C-alpha positions in Angstrom: -0.1 -0.1 0.1 2.6 2.5 0.9 6.0 2.5 -0.7 9.1 3.4 0.9 11.5 5.6 -1.1 14.8 5.9 -0.6 17.0 8.7 -2.3 20.9 8.5 -2.5 23.2 10.8 -3.3 25.4 10.1 -6.0 28.5 11.4 -4.0 30.5 8.4 -2.2 31.5 10.1 1.7 34.3 9.2 3.5 34.2 8.1 6.7 30.5 7.6 7.8 27.9 6.9 5.9 25.3 9.0 5.5 21.9 7.7 5.6 19.2 9.4 3.7 15.5 10.2 5.5 13.0 7.7 3.5 9.9 9.3 2.5 6.7 7.6 2.9 4.6 7.8 -0.1 0.4 7.3 1.6 -1.1 8.1 -1.6 -2.1 5.0 -2.1 -3.7 4.9 1.5 -5.3 8.4 1.4 -7.3 6.8 -1.7 -8.0 3.2 0.8 -9.4 5.3 3.4 -11.9 7.5 0.6 -12.8 4.0 -0.5 -13.8 2.5 2.3 -15.6 5.9 3.7 -17.8 5.9 1.0 -18.5 2.2 0.7 -19.7 2.4 4.8 -21.5 5.6 3.8 -23.6 4.0 0.7 -24.1 0.6 2.4 -25.4 1.7 5.8 -28.7 2.9 6.8 -29.3 6.0 8.8 -31.6 4.9 11.2 -35.5 6.1 11.0 -36.9 7.6 13.7 -40.1 6.4 14.2 -42.7 8.3 16.1 -46.3 7.6 17.1 -48.8 9.7 15.2 -51.0 11.5 17.7 -53.9 13.5 16.4 -56.6 15.3 18.9 -59.6 16.1 17.6 -60.4 20.5 17.6 -62.5 21.4 20.9 -66.0 22.0 20.3 -68.2 23.6 23.1 -71.0 21.0 23.8 -69.7 18.0 22.0 -69.9 14.9 24.2 -68.4 11.6 22.9 -70.7 8.6 24.3 -69.4 5.5 24.3 -70.5 1.9 24.9 -70.2 1.1 28.4 -69.7 -2.6 27.7 -66.5 -2.5 25.5 -65.2 1.0 26.9 -62.1 0.1 29.2 -60.5 3.7 30.9 -56.8 3.8 32.3 -55.8 6.3 34.5 -51.9 7.0 34.6 -51.1 8.0 38.3 -47.7 8.8 39.7 -44.8 5.9 40.0 -45.7 3.7 36.9 -49.3 2.9 38.2 -52.1 2.6 36.3 -55.6 2.2 36.7 -57.9 0.6 34.7 -61.9 -0.4 34.2 -64.4 -1.5 32.4 -67.4 0.1 32.0 -68.0 3.3 33.4 -66.5 4.6 36.7 -69.1 4.0 39.3 -70.1 0.7 38.4 -66.8 -0.7 38.3 -64.2 -1.9 39.6 -61.0 -0.1 39.7 -57.6 -2.2 39.4 -54.4 -0.5 39.9 -51.6 -2.2 37.8 -47.9 -1.2 36.9 -47.7 0.5 33.3 -45.4 -3.0 32.6 -48.1 -5.0 34.1 -50.9 -3.3 32.1 -50.8 -5.4 28.8 -52.3 -8.1 30.8 -55.3 -5.7 32.0 -55.9 -5.0 28.7 -55.9 -8.7 26.4 -57.7 -10.0 29.7 -60.6 -7.0 29.2 -60.5 -7.2 25.4 -61.1 -11.1 25.9 -64.1 -10.0 28.4 -65.8 -7.7 25.4 -65.1 -10.4 22.9 -66.7 -12.7 25.0 -69.7 -10.7 25.9 -70.4 -9.6 21.8 -70.2 -13.0 20.6 -66.6 -12.3 18.8 -68.6 -9.2 16.5 -66.0 -8.4 14.9 -67.7 -5.2 14.9 -68.1 -4.8 18.3 -64.3 -4.4 19.7 -63.2 -3.2 22.8 -62.6 1.2 22.7 -59.9 2.2 25.5 -59.7 6.1 26.8 -56.1 7.0 28.0 -56.6 9.3 30.9 -52.9 10.9 32.0 -53.4 12.7 35.3 -50.9 15.2 36.1 -48.6 13.1 38.0 -47.7 10.9 35.2 -44.6 10.8 33.8 -44.8 11.4 29.9 -42.7 7.6 29.5 -45.9 6.6 31.3 -48.1 7.9 28.4 -45.5 6.7 25.6 -45.7 2.7 27.3 -49.6 2.8 27.4 -49.5 4.1 23.6 -47.4 1.3 22.9 -49.0 -1.2 24.6 -52.1 -0.2 22.8 -50.2 -1.0 19.2 -49.3 -4.6 20.7 -52.6 -5.5 21.9 -53.7 -4.2 18.4 -56.5 -1.8 19.8 -58.4 -1.2 17.2 -59.6 2.3 18.6 -58.3 4.3 21.7 -58.5 7.7 22.7 -56.8 10.0 24.5 -58.8 12.1 27.1 -56.5 14.7 29.4 -59.1 17.1 30.4 -62.0 15.0 31.3 -61.3 13.5 34.5 -64.2 12.1 36.3 -64.3 13.0 40.2 -65.1 9.1 41.2 -61.1 8.7 39.0 -60.1 11.4 40.9 -60.7 10.5 44.6 -59.7 6.8 43.5 -56.6 8.2 42.8 -56.3 10.2 45.6 -57.2 7.4 48.4 -54.6 5.3 46.4 -51.9 7.9 46.3 -51.7 7.8 42.9 
């Protein structure tokens, strides 16, 4: 790759022989460096960012959205990586506390309950409402959205404005 060029003088020297300083030609090494750089630039792909699409509807005064209680699961995100979930309405359901890591089990269990109640009708899929509270961390919210994708939830909603009194009372009583 690199060549070593030694120059010699034509005159013989008396006494000590003088050694010429070797000169190194690095042209081939520089060429190789550029070839390798361009090879790795062309063959590697840059990492693409995977962003979750979150679109919230425009606010409108007096608009309400009624969800069917028989197939609606609500997830409240609290502090310390804890989540409260229930199926149906807040006043008629048993609220369960789980960690964000165990939220997948709750979703799958409730999804099976909804499928059983509606005799596996594909048009009667489970709807999930995610309600992040002020004490929840952003990482918990992202993990909850990831769980929706993993569990193949067809319809989920994010509602950070309409937290019910029963829900806030339960969160306060449990320290979440």
